[in-house]
C-alpha positions in Angstrom: 10.3 -36.5 28.4 7.3 -34.7 29.8 8.6 -31.3 28.7 9.2 -32.6 25.2 5.7 -34.1 25.0 4.2 -30.8 26.3 6.2 -28.8 23.7 5.0 -31.1 20.9 1.4 -30.8 22.0 1.7 -27.1 22.2 3.1 -26.8 18.7 0.3 -29.0 17.3 -2.3 -26.7 19.0 -0.6 -23.6 17.5 -2.1 -24.4 14.1 -1.0 -21.6 11.6 1.3 -20.1 14.2 3.9 -22.7 13.3 6.6 -20.6 11.5 7.1 -23.3 8.8 3.4 -23.1 7.9 3.4 -19.3 8.0 6.3 -19.1 5.5 4.3 -21.0 2.9 1.8 -18.2 2.7 2.5 -15.2 0.4 3.2 -11.8 2.0 0.0 -9.9 2.3 -0.5 -6.3 3.3 -3.6 -4.8 5.0 -6.3 -3.9 2.4 -6.1 -0.2 3.1 -2.6 0.0 1.8 -3.8 -0.9 -1.7 -6.7 1.6 -1.7 -5.4 4.9 -3.1 -6.8 7.9 -1.2 -4.0 10.5 -1.8 -0.2 10.8 -2.0 0.2 10.6 1.8 -1.9 9.3 4.6 -1.5 9.1 8.3 -2.5 5.9 10.0 -2.1 5.5 13.8 0.3 8.5 13.8 2.5 7.1 11.0 2.8 8.8 7.6 2.5 6.4 4.6 3.4 7.4 1.1 1.7 6.0 -2.0 4.6 4.4 -3.9 3.7 3.9 -7.6 6.4 1.2 -8.3 5.8 -2.5 -8.3 4.9 -4.2 -5.0 3.6 -7.7 -4.2 0.7 -8.6 -1.9 -1.1 -12.0 -1.6 1.0 -13.3 -4.5 -0.2 -10.6 -6.8 1.7 -7.7 -8.4 0.4 -4.2 -7.5 1.5 -1.1 -9.3 1.3 1.0 -6.2 0.6 0.8 -2.5 1.1 2.7 0.7 4.6 2.3 2.0 7.0 4.1 4.3 9.2 5.0 1.4 8.3 7.3 -1.5 8.2 6.4 -5.2 11.5 8.2 -5.7 13.1 6.2 -2.9 11.7 2.9 -4.1 14.8 1.6 -6.0 17.1 2.2 -3.1 14.6 0.6 -0.7 14.2 -2.4 -3.0 18.0 -2.9 -3.2 18.4 -2.8 0.6 15.3 -5.1 1.0 16.6 -7.7 -1.5 20.1 -7.6 0.1 18.7 -8.2 3.6 16.4 -10.9 2.3 19.2 -12.8 0.7 21.4 -12.4 3.7 24.0 -10.5 1.6 24.1 -7.6 4.0 26.8 -7.6 6.6 25.6 -8.5 10.1 27.2 -5.4 11.6 25.9 -1.9 11.3 26.5 0.1 8.2 28.8 2.9 9.3 29.2 6.1 7.3 31.9 8.5 8.5 30.4 12.0 8.2 33.3 13.8 10.0 36.8 12.5 10.3 38.7 12.1 13.6 40.1 15.2 15.3 43.8 15.4 16.1 44.6 14.4 19.6 48.1 16.1 19.6 47.1 19.1 21.7 45.8 17.0 24.7 
């Protein structure tokens, strides 16, 4: 019983760290991702592209923000993002055969 009491007390002290409370807040990106400086920027060694398609941050629609995908890749990214979000994607890895099996007859 002591462990349960300690866990409950810890979860009350966590405040907004409680996952159920966090999920009620809209997804929000860092402000720099909304401030256009050029087509590509590097932040902490990572290249970010300015995607001109629709994105959401803080419950507001933005017609452009820095992303890891390009504007041209946006539709494919969105499709994969939505599928993963809805749990429609298979739990296993997506495997694409790029070279078929070799014949084992000579061994």
